[in-house]
N, C-alpha and C positions, 0 to 999 in steps of 0.2 A: 716371293713366289708362288709363280703361276697358278690359279685355281684350276682345279684337274673339272675337264669337262664331262659331264653329267653323260652317263656311256646309254644308247639305246640299240635293240633288235625290232627288227623291221619281220615278221609272221602273219604275210599275207602270199592270196598266190597269183592279185593282178601285178603282174609284174606293169604292168607303165601305170599303176596306183601304186605302187613299189617304190616305183622312183621317183616321185612326185614327190611321196612323204621323202624318201631319205633328202631331196634335194634342198627342202625344207628345211627336216629340221639341221640340215647342214649348217645350214646360211644360220638357223637358228644359235647357233654357238656349242650343240651337240653336238658325240660319235656318235655317228651307226657301226656297231661292231658287227653284223651282222641281215643280210636279207633274208628269208628265210619261206618257202610258198609251200614245205610241207613243215605240221608241227614235229613230224620222232627227227630227221633234219637238225629244223632249232632248238631241241632239246639236248643231242646228242655234244650236236654245235655250245652251249651256252654251259651245261648244268657241274662244268669245274670252272668255267668262270662269268655267272651271273651278270648279266649283265645291270644299272640303275635299272631299267623298263622295259619292257615291249609293249608297241603295238602288236595287238590280236585280231587275227577275222577272224569270225566265228565258227563258217563254214568257210574249210575246207578243202576241193581236189586235185590232188585224190587227199584222201583220210590219214589220219583222225582226225577231226576236226579240235580246233582253240578248245571246248571244253575240257579234250581227255591234257592238254601240255598245262592245264593251268590245274587242274589236278595233276601233274606229275612237281610242278612246284610248292603247291601246297605240303603235299606229304614228303619232301624230304625236307618244306621249309626255309625255304630258297630266299633270301632278303631284297631280291625284284620285285615293284611294282605292275601289277600288269589291269591294261586297259583294251578291252574289249569294242574295235572298232568294227560295227557291221551291219549290212543291210537289211537282217531282219532285227526290225527298232521294234519289237514287242515286248508289251510290259514280262513276260514271263520269263522269253529271251535275258532279260537283266536283271529277274528274280534269277535264275541261275545261274547263270556268270557270276554273280555277286557270294551265294551259293558257292559254291565250285573254290574262289581265292581269289576273283577279280579285283581289283582299288578302285576300277573307272572303268569306265562306260558312254560310245558316243553311237551315233546313229547315222548312219551313210546316207545323204552325201555330204558329209561336215566338212567347210571353209577350210582352208589349212590351218590360218594365220588361229581359226578355232586349235582345232586341233591340237595345237601349239600351246596354248593356254590350257587346255585340260591338262595336259602333260606335263607342264608347270606345275597345275595345284594338283594330282596326281602327286609330284614326287613332293612337293610338300605337307606334306599326308593329309589333302582336302580326300575327297571321293565330288570328282565331276558326275555328273548323270547326263544320260540321253535329255534332251529336254521335255520333249513328248513326253515320257516314262518317269521324268523324279513327281507327279504330283501323284502317280498311280503308287512307287515306294511308299511318299511318308503316308497314301488313304490306306493300305495295308499293314504298315505301324499300327496305324490310330484301327483299324477291325481289330488287328489281334497285338496286345497289348504284352503280353508272354514271348511278340516271337523273337525278342532279340533273348530273352529268356535263357530259347526253347534252346539254341545257337548251341551257350553254353555245356560245357561238361557239367561235372559233379563237382570237382575240383575246384574250376570256375568260378559256379555257382557261387561257392561256397568259399573264394576270395571274393566274390561283386558283396557279397552276403555281409559279412565283418566289414567290410569297405564301408559300408551303407552305417551298419553302427559307428561308428567316428572310427575306427581302429584304424590306427596307422599300419605302414607294410613293414616295419619291425617285428610290433604286434602281428602282425600277420604270418608271417613265417614262422615262429614262438609261437602261438596257438596252432598253428599247422600240423607242426615240427617237421617242416618240409625246409629246405634252406633260400639262402634268400638270391640265390641266383635260379631255383625252378620258381620262385614263387614272380621272377621280375617278369621268364620269360611266360609265364603264363599271362598273366597282364600284356601282353605284348601281342598273346595271341589274342586275347579278352578284345582288344583294341583291332586286331585285323577283324577279326569274326565281322563285328559292330559295327564298324568303318568310322574311331570315332580313337584321336588321342586324348580327349578330355574325360577324369578320370567319374569326373557330376555328370556327365550326360551320359556315362555306362549308367549309373545309378537310377535319372531318371527315365533310363530306358526302359528300367527293369523293376519300373516305381510298383506298375501292377503284383508281378507276382510276387517278390517279398513281402506285400501287404499282406496275401492269400496263406502265405508259405506256416503248414501246419505244424509245432512248437516242436514236437521228432527232424523235423525234414530234418537235420542234421545232429550226425553224435554226437559226442562231446569229445573234445579234444585232441588230435590224436598224440602219443607220446613220441617224443624222440626215439629212435633203434640208441641203440646202447653202440 
């Protein structure tokens, strides 16, 4: 049985650039399901049948901009992985993009071969960064060792704390009084927020915060509702 092609949409208001991207992606074996100059039109077309990935410009004319589309996909918890590709290649823009739900980032101009490679890495669960700003993000993490922890909701923090204590997934959902599906969903959200699929990496990123938690940080385990 032939392998399904990975689907990609392009949201870019520069028509010439969008055509170049489309041609390169098709040649690389991807199925381009849409090319949009507007974030709003892209959302209307893609929300019911989200593609595997989106290449998204940050600043779109007319608006709304790329951050609006990122927020829509994050709000509706759609599985699409989104890479922001923009000439606004500054550290704070890259940080904002990831805060809003991006899974990768590339600064323009980006060679077409590099763009395809970054897309492939993103679809494999890696987090491609702008070469210029990758070190910026790493330095931010070093300066703010609790930054990863602060991105998590209280329930997600509870899950990480229990896993850090050596609890297994089954123990976690039993202790928390939540279903297996709920815990697995929260784990996926943790991985998406922290841009990793390695729970050991998650615990390492949160280690500083875990060491400083007061004893009463978490209440007694909740009892499962009757």
